[in-house]
GUTIGU-784037 format. One record per residue: residue number from 1; residue in one letter; chain; x, y, z of N, C-alpha, C in turn. Coordinates in steps of 0.2 Angstrom, whole numbers, m for minus. Example, Ala and Ser with C-alpha at 12.3 -4.5 7.8 and 13.67 -1.06 7.14 Angstrom:
# residues 2
<site 1; 'A'; 'A'; <66; m28; 39>; <62; m22; 39>; <66; m16; 39>>
<site 2; 'S'; 'A'; <64; m11; 35>; <68; m5; 36>; <64; 0; 39>>
***
This chain:
# residues 104
<site 1; 'M'; 'A'; <92; 12; 142>; <85; 13; 144>; <85; 17; 150>>
<site 2; 'E'; 'A'; <89; 16; 155>; <90; 19; 161>; <91; 26; 161>>
<site 3; 'E'; 'A'; <95; 28; 155>; <97; 35; 155>; <92; 40; 152>>
<site 4; 'T'; 'A'; <87; 37; 149>; <81; 40; 146>; <75; 39; 151>>
<site 5; 'G'; 'A'; <76; 37; 156>; <71; 36; 161>; <66; 32; 159>>
<site 6; 'G'; 'A'; <67; 26; 155>; <63; 21; 153>; <59; 23; 146>>
<site 7; 'L'; 'A'; <61; 29; 143>; <57; 31; 138>; <59; 29; 131>>
<site 8; 'G'; 'A'; <66; 28; 131>; <70; 26; 125>; <72; 32; 121>>
<site 9; 'V'; 'A'; <76; 31; 115>; <79; 35; 111>; <74; 37; 105>>
<site 10; 'D'; 'A'; <74; 43; 102>; <71; 44; 96>; <74; 42; 90>>
<site 11; 'I'; 'A'; <81; 43; 89>; <84; 40; 83>; <91; 37; 85>>
<site 12; 'I'; 'A'; <91; 31; 81>; <98; 28; 82>; <100; 27; 74>>
<site 13; 'V'; 'A'; <106; 29; 73>; <110; 29; 67>; <116; 24; 68>>
<site 14; 'D'; 'A'; <116; 18; 66>; <120; 13; 67>; <127; 13; 62>>
<site 15; 'S'; 'A'; <132; 10; 64>; <138; 9; 59>; <139; 1; 59>>
<site 16; 'G'; 'A'; <134; m2; 60>; <134; m9; 60>; <130; m12; 65>>
<site 17; 'V'; 'A'; <128; m19; 64>; <124; m22; 68>; <125; m30; 68>>
<site 18; 'R'; 'A'; <125; m33; 74>; <125; m41; 73>; <118; m43; 72>>
<site 19; 'L'; 'A'; <117; m48; 67>; <110; m50; 66>; <108; m55; 71>>
<site 20; 'H'; 'A'; <112; m60; 73>; <110; m66; 77>; <114; m66; 83>>
<site 21; 'E'; 'A'; <110; m68; 89>; <114; m69; 96>; <120; m74; 95>>
<site 22; 'G'; 'A'; <119; m79; 90>; <124; m84; 90>; <130; m82; 86>>
<site 23; 'E'; 'A'; <131; m76; 83>; <137; m74; 79>; <143; m74; 84>>
<site 24; 'E'; 'A'; <144; m76; 89>; <149; m75; 93>; <156; m79; 91>>
<site 25; 'E'; 'A'; <154; m85; 87>; <160; m89; 86>; <165; m85; 82>>
<site 26; 'V'; 'A'; <169; m86; 78>; <175; m82; 75>; <174; m75; 73>>
<site 27; 'E'; 'A'; <174; m70; 78>; <173; m63; 75>; <179; m59; 77>>
<site 28; 'S'; 'A'; <179; m54; 73>; <184; m49; 74>; <183; m45; 81>>
<site 29; 'E'; 'A'; <187; m41; 83>; <185; m38; 89>; <180; m32; 88>>
<site 30; 'E'; 'A'; <181; m29; 82>; <176; m24; 80>; <169; m26; 79>>
<site 31; 'K'; 'A'; <168; m32; 77>; <161; m35; 77>; <158; m36; 83>>
<site 32; 'K'; 'A'; <162; m39; 88>; <160; m40; 95>; <157; m35; 98>>
<site 33; 'L'; 'A'; <160; m28; 96>; <157; m22; 100>; <150; m20; 97>>
<site 34; 'L'; 'A'; <148; m22; 91>; <142; m20; 88>; <136; m23; 92>>
<site 35; 'P'; 'A'; <131; m19; 92>; <125; m21; 96>; <121; m26; 91>>
<site 36; 'H'; 'A'; <117; m30; 95>; <112; m35; 92>; <107; m31; 89>>
<site 37; 'K'; 'A'; <103; m33; 84>; <97; m29; 81>; <91; m29; 86>>
<site 38; 'H'; 'A'; <91; m34; 91>; <85; m34; 96>; <87; m28; 101>>
<site 39; 'D'; 'A'; <93; m28; 103>; <95; m22; 108>; <94; m15; 105>>
<site 40; 'I'; 'A'; <95; m14; 99>; <94; m8; 95>; <86; m7; 95>>
<site 41; 'I'; 'A'; <82; m11; 94>; <75; m11; 93>; <72; m9; 100>>
<site 42; 'S'; 'A'; <75; m13; 106>; <73; m12; 112>; <73; m5; 115>>
<site 43; 'V'; 'A'; <79; m2; 113>; <80; 5; 116>; <77; 11; 112>>
<site 44; 'L'; 'A'; <73; 9; 107>; <70; 14; 103>; <63; 16; 107>>
<site 45; 'G'; 'A'; <62; 22; 107>; <56; 25; 111>; <50; 25; 106>>
<site 46; 'V'; 'A'; <45; 27; 109>; <38; 27; 104>; <40; 31; 98>>
<site 47; 'G'; 'A'; <38; 29; 93>; <39; 33; 86>; <46; 35; 84>>
<site 48; 'G'; 'A'; <51; 30; 87>; <58; 31; 85>; <59; 29; 78>>
<site 49; 'H'; 'A'; <66; 31; 76>; <68; 29; 70>; <75; 25; 70>>
<site 50; 'W'; 'A'; <76; 20; 67>; <82; 17; 67>; <85; 17; 59>>
<site 51; 'V'; 'A'; <90; 21; 59>; <93; 21; 52>; <100; 17; 52>>
<site 52; 'T'; 'A'; <100; 12; 46>; <105; 8; 46>; <108; 7; 40>>
<site 53; 'S'; 'A'; <114; 5; 39>; <118; 4; 33>; <119; m3; 31>>
<site 54; 'H'; 'A'; <116; m8; 36>; <117; m14; 35>; <113; m17; 30>>
<site 55; 'Q'; 'A'; <116; m20; 24>; <111; m21; 18>; <108; m28; 19>>
<site 56; 'D'; 'A'; <110; m32; 23>; <107; m39; 24>; <103; m40; 30>>
<site 57; 'L'; 'A'; <100; m34; 32>; <96; m34; 38>; <90; m38; 37>>
<site 58; 'Q'; 'A'; <88; m43; 41>; <82; m46; 41>; <79; m46; 48>>
<site 59; 'L'; 'A'; <73; m44; 48>; <69; m43; 55>; <64; m49; 56>>
<site 60; 'D'; 'A'; <65; m52; 62>; <61; m58; 63>; <54; m55; 65>>
<site 61; 'P'; 'A'; <49; m59; 65>; <41; m58; 67>; <41; m55; 74>>
<site 62; 'P'; 'A'; <45; m57; 79>; <45; m53; 86>; <48; m46; 86>>
<site 63; 'D'; 'A'; <53; m45; 82>; <56; m39; 81>; <52; m34; 77>>
<site 64; 'C'; 'A'; <48; m37; 72>; <43; m32; 68>; <37; m31; 72>>
<site 65; 'R'; 'A'; <35; m35; 77>; <29; m34; 81>; <31; m28; 87>>
<site 66; 'L'; 'A'; <38; m29; 89>; <40; m24; 94>; <40; m17; 90>>
<site 67; 'L'; 'A'; <42; m17; 84>; <43; m10; 80>; <36; m8; 79>>
<site 68; 'Y'; 'A'; <31; m12; 77>; <24; m10; 76>; <21; m7; 83>>
<site 69; 'L'; 'A'; <22; m11; 89>; <19; m8; 95>; <22; m1; 97>>
<site 70; 'K'; 'A'; <28; 0; 95>; <31; 7; 97>; <30; 12; 91>>
<site 71; 'S'; 'A'; <27; 10; 86>; <26; 14; 80>; <33; 17; 77>>
<site 72; 'A'; 'A'; <38; 12; 78>; <45; 14; 76>; <46; 12; 69>>
<site 73; 'S'; 'A'; <51; 15; 66>; <52; 13; 59>; <60; 12; 58>>
<site 74; 'V'; 'A'; <61; 8; 52>; <68; 7; 51>; <69; 10; 44>>
<site 75; 'S'; 'A'; <75; 14; 43>; <77; 16; 36>; <84; 14; 35>>
<site 76; 'F'; 'A'; <85; 14; 28>; <91; 12; 26>; <95; 16; 22>>
<site 77; 'L'; 'A'; <102; 17; 24>; <106; 21; 20>; <111; 17; 16>>
<site 78; 'N'; 'A'; <111; 19; 10>; <116; 15; 5>; <119; 20; 0>>
<site 79; 'P'; 'A'; <124; 17; m3>; <129; 21; m8>; <124; 24; m14>>
<site 80; 'E'; 'A'; <119; 21; m16>; <115; 22; m21>; <111; 29; m19>>
<site 81; 'V'; 'A'; <110; 31; m13>; <106; 37; m11>; <110; 42; m13>>
<site 82; 'W'; 'A'; <117; 42; m12>; <120; 48; m14>; <122; 50; m22>>
<site 83; 'T'; 'A'; <120; 44; m26>; <121; 45; m33>; <114; 46; m37>>
<site 84; 'A'; 'A'; <109; 46; m33>; <102; 46; m36>; <101; 53; m39>>
<site 85; 'S'; 'A'; <96; 52; m43>; <94; 59; m47>; <91; 64; m42>>
<site 86; 'S'; 'A'; <92; 70; m45>; <90; 76; m40>; <82; 75; m38>>
<site 87; 'S'; 'A'; <78; 72; m41>; <71; 71; m39>; <71; 67; m33>>
<site 88; 'Q'; 'A'; <74; 61; m34>; <74; 56; m29>; <79; 59; m22>>
<site 89; 'Q'; 'A'; <83; 63; m23>; <88; 65; m18>; <83; 69; m12>>
<site 90; 'G'; 'A'; <78; 72; m15>; <74; 76; m10>; <71; 71; m5>>
<site 91; 'R'; 'A'; <69; 65; m7>; <66; 61; m2>; <71; 59; 3>>
<site 92; 'Y'; 'A'; <77; 58; 1>; <82; 56; 6>; <84; 62; 11>>
<site 93; 'L'; 'A'; <85; 68; 7>; <87; 74; 11>; <81; 76; 16>>
<site 94; 'H'; 'A'; <75; 74; 14>; <69; 75; 19>; <71; 70; 25>>
<site 95; 'I'; 'A'; <72; 64; 24>; <73; 59; 29>; <79; 62; 34>>
<site 96; 'L'; 'A'; <85; 64; 31>; <90; 67; 35>; <89; 73; 39>>
<site 97; 'K'; 'A'; <85; 77; 36>; <82; 83; 39>; <78; 82; 45>>
<site 98; 'D'; 'A'; <74; 77; 44>; <70; 74; 50>; <74; 72; 56>>
<site 99; 'I'; 'A'; <80; 69; 54>; <84; 66; 59>; <88; 72; 63>>
<site 100; 'V'; 'A'; <90; 77; 59>; <93; 82; 62>; <89; 86; 66>>
<site 101; 'E'; 'A'; <83; 87; 64>; <77; 91; 68>; <76; 87; 74>>
<site 102; 'K'; 'A'; <76; 81; 75>; <75; 77; 81>; <80; 77; 85>>
<site 103; 'M'; 'A'; <87; 77; 83>; <93; 77; 87>; <94; 84; 90>>
<site 104; 'S'; 'A'; <91; 89; 88>; <93; 96; 90>; <86; 98; 95>>
***
């Protein structure tokens, strides 16, 4: 947040996330480096997007409220997206286009 002047980031595309603060017990080193879901939501700016591939993501009411107050959204990437019919692929390509536009 300091690097953005307190404004937050527009888009976060994660490669994994820890769901609970208490997941510290027997974890691999890779898993320890992943951010907590609350940390990701906290650094989103107003109107930000979080794109995740975590299939078991569950948002608690405080996290949902924070997303709501920021007008932020969560999108999911999954393997089925890439094998969808051509009519459905247009929707996902639109999401990816929006991400690329915001990053440039």
